[in-house]
C-alpha positions in Angstrom: 37.7 105.4 82.5 40.8 103.5 83.7 44.5 104.3 83.4 47.8 103.1 84.7 50.6 105.3 86.0 54.1 103.9 86.4 56.2 106.1 88.7 60.0 106.1 88.7 62.3 107.1 91.5 60.3 109.9 93.1 62.3 112.0 95.5 60.9 110.9 98.9 62.2 109.6 102.2 62.1 106.1 100.7 64.5 107.0 97.9 66.9 109.3 99.8 69.7 106.6 99.9 69.6 106.4 96.1 70.9 110.0 95.7 74.1 109.0 97.6 74.5 105.8 95.6 73.3 102.2 95.8 74.6 99.0 94.5 74.0 98.2 90.9 73.5 94.9 89.1 77.2 94.9 88.1 78.3 95.4 91.8 79.3 99.1 91.5 77.8 101.8 93.6 76.3 104.7 91.7 73.7 107.4 92.5 70.2 106.8 91.0 68.4 109.7 89.3 65.3 110.9 91.1 62.5 113.3 90.1 60.6 115.9 92.2 57.5 114.4 93.8 55.6 117.5 92.6 55.8 116.2 89.0 54.3 112.9 90.1 51.5 114.6 91.8 50.8 116.8 88.7 50.7 113.7 86.5 48.2 111.9 88.8 46.0 115.1 89.0 46.1 115.4 85.2 44.8 111.9 84.8 42.2 112.3 87.5 40.9 115.5 86.1 40.2 114.3 82.6 36.6 114.3 81.5 34.9 110.8 81.4 35.1 110.8 77.6 38.9 111.0 77.6 41.5 108.7 79.0 45.2 108.2 79.5 45.7 104.4 79.2 49.3 104.3 80.3 51.7 107.0 81.6 55.3 106.6 82.8 56.7 109.4 85.0 60.5 109.1 85.5 63.6 111.2 86.0 65.2 112.1 82.6 68.5 110.5 83.6 67.0 107.2 84.8 68.8 104.5 82.8 66.0 102.0 82.2 62.3 102.4 81.8 60.4 100.3 84.3 63.2 100.2 86.8 62.3 102.4 89.8 
């Protein structure tokens, strides 16, 4: 089985500056929504623990207030 997981802004050291605010496409500085890394880990484990006769083809895990899918 093969699946793809797309991960949004997980709250890690790499995304810390996003909480304070980063420059947006329109030039303004705004905070970016982040999600707890625990939820990302749970999603990966869910996919990994499925039996071989079941599959999650695509999964996107992102913060609820993330403005755009695929931007993270």
